[in-house]
N, C-alpha and C positions, 0 to 999 in steps of 0.2 A: 414603324417606329413613330408616332404623333409629332409635332413640333412642339405640343406642351409637353411630351414627356421627357423629349431632348432638352428641353430649358431645365425643368425638374432633375436631370441626372446632372445636367451642368453644374446646377446650383449645388447640389450636394454632393458632388467630385470634389468644386470648390471651398466649401465648409470643412471637408474632410481634409481635405490637403493644409488648412489654416489651424484645424486643430491639428495634426500632426506635427504642423512646425510650432505649434505652442506646447507640445508637449516634450519634445525632441529641444528644442532650443535651450531650456536651463541646463540639461545632462552637456549638451556642445559648447556652453558660455563657461561651466565649470571645467572643461577640459581644458578649451583655451587659455583659460588663464592660468591653468598647472603647468603651461608651457611659457609662461612670460616670467619676465624676472620681475624681482621685489617692487624695483622702480616704476616699472609699466604696469602691474599690476594694479598699483595705487594710485596710477595716472587718473585726470580727469578732464576730458572726457574719457571715457574707455575705449580700448580699441577693440574691434570686434576679430583681426589676425594679428597675431603676434607680430611686433616689427622686430624681433629676435627670439627665434625659437630657442628655450633652453629647456637641458633635464635635470636643472641643478636641484631644483625641488622634490624629485623624486631621490634623488641621490641622498640627501640629505635625509629623507625619512627613512630611506636602506637602509642607512649608516644609523640612523637612531635606536637604542637598543630599547629604550622604553618605548618607544612608538611599534617594533618588531614584537617584544614581548607583549604588547596589548593585542598584538593581531592574533597571537597564537592564543592568547586568555577567550578573544572571540571565540575561536574555533574549539576549544575545550568546552566552552560552555552553551554555542549554540548547536554542536553536533547532537550531543547526549539529550538535550533536552528536546529536542527535534525530535530523534528516535523514539524517548521515551513519550511525548506527548502523544505521537500517532499511534504508537501501540494501544493506550489506553484509552485515546478517543475509538479508536478501531473496535475495540471490545466492547466500549460501552453503548456505542452506535448499532453493534448490531444487536445488541441483548434489546435494545430500545425500537429497532427494525422488526425483529423478529420474535419476540416472546409479551404476552398478554397479561398485564397483571395491572391491579388497581392502584391508580394515582397515577398513571404513566405518563396523561398528558400533564397534569400537574408539575410532575417532575420533571418532564421535557423542558416546561416552557421557566420554572425555576432554575433551571441551566443555563436558559438563554438570557434570562433575567442578571444571572451573576456577569455575563458578559458585557452587559450592557452600562455595567458600573463602572465608571471613568478610573483610570489607574492610581491616579492623584490619592483619590478616596481608599485605596488598598494600602499605600504605601504604609502607613502608621500600624496598622494592625497586623501585616506582615511583620514590618520591624521588631514588635514588641515579641510577636509569635517565635521569631526567627531568632530573638536575644536569649528568651527563655531557653528555647531548644540548643543554644550554641551554633546557630550557623550563619551567624554574623561574618561578613568577611569570610565567606567560604564559596568556592565554586557548585556547592552542592544547595547551596541557600538560593542562588539565583536560578539555578535549573529549576528548584520547586518552586520558587517563585513563578516561573515562566507559565508552570503548567496548570496554575491557577486562573491565568488570565485566557489562554488560549484554549486551553484542551474544551472546555464548552461551544464554542463555535467551529470546531472540530466534529464536535459530536453532530454538531447539527447539518456539517456537508456531508461527512460520511453516511449519516442515516438517511441521507436523501438518496445519496448513490447508492446503497445497498437496497432500499428500497424498489430499485429499477433491476434488480436482480430476480428471475422468478423463482417462487421457493419448491417449484418441482424438482428443480436441480437438485435441492438438498435434500429432498423425500428419497431421492432416488439413490442418495448415497446412502440417506438412513437405511433404507432395504437392504443394501448391501453390508451392513453390519458398521458403518460410521459412526464415531461418537460426535457432540455437539463440538466439541472443540478440533476435530478431525473435518468437519465439515466447515467449518471456517476457516482453517488453515489451509486446505486441499481444494475448497469450492468456489469460498467467497472471495479470498484473496487474490488466485490467481485472475480472476474478474475482474477485483476493483483494482489495477493499477493506474487508471484514468484517475479516479476520485483519490486514490493514496498518494499520488502524486501532488494535483492541487493542495490537498493538505500540507504535505511535505514542504512546498515549497512557503506556502502560506506560513508555516509555523517556523521555517529557518528564515525569513524575510523578518518575521516579529524578534525570535530571538538575535539577530545579528543587530538589527538597528536599534532594539531599546536602549534607551539614554536612562530613564529617571530610576528605574529599580535599580540597576548594577549601581549608579551612582550614589543611590543611599545605602546600601546593603553594602557594598564594598570600600575600605578606607584603605588596605594598601596598595599604595603603589604597582607593587610586584604583579597584582594581581586584577589592576584596571584592564575592562574590555576598549577595543579599540574607540568604540564611539566617544567613551566618556574620556578617552586619552587627547582626541582631536580638540577638545573643549580649550586644551591648553595653549592654543593658537588665536582664540579668544581673548586680547590683550583688555586692559579699562581705557586705554585711550587710543591702540590702534589694532589693527587686525591683519595677520598677515596672510592677505588674499593667497597667495602663490602656493605656498605649505598647505594651508587649508582646503582648498582647490586640488591638488595632487595626493592631501589625504582621503577625500572624497572620492576620488577616483578609483584609488586602491584599495578601498571600502566597498566598493560597485563590485568589483570583481567575482567574488564567492556569490552574489547575487546571481551574475551572469551566467556563471559555470554551472550551477543548481536548474538555473532556467535553462541554456542549451540543454543540457544532459536529459532535462527530462519534458523535452519539447515536444516530442509526439505524443507522450501521454496526455500533457498538458492540451492537445488538439483535442484530443479524443474524448477528454473529459468533457471542455467546453462546448464540443459537437452534441453529446451526450444531453448535454441539459439543455442545448437549444431544440432537439429532436423531441425531447422529454415534453418541454414548454409548449 
């Protein structure tokens, strides 16, 4: 290895280290703040390491019935929304990947165009539609609203993944008498776990972290989701940084569990995408 190559590698290594610190530092700061007392969390200049480590913020949150109820509400909304979205997206992506029909490219472009519309532009139409359907202030309304926003991108992700699966495998199954649905469930789906895992993680992260739609569509305190419930820690004249940081840490736990659970499939999906590229 030449001296020039060593210098380039050293520079790249330093850049990656700085980027890693830049990425991890906000998470580290939130976690550290959650372990501070209320006075230290508000102190200036802020301290990097807590002078007195306390778990009082977590104890207060776990004893707060409204916060724990909102956490459960987020699970009630996020899990069904994710499963429904992945199933619908997989079926639509399979159709786009395997069938030829008139206007296919235009329809796919239209689907992606829907995803490009900002969430704030969809809130008023969705509110009026759900008001007429009687779905305001219901879990079902929020779950359906998530489908409108996340299905288009999932179709695009899964279609590209299905395109990498050889059609010959389906043709062989068809010769054995398999129907279209049997080919989809017994051939395509078992080979698509990496792509489905990426879709599942992406959808769950969106459904879990979404703030605008549940805040507008849900009005009952008993049905408030966790992300909206955290807003109560933002006061008009002050912010309870300790409780807010502890709530953020608790809110990250389901996302981390999903990522760890699908870690192997996620890496396979990323590697497959890089090889295809």
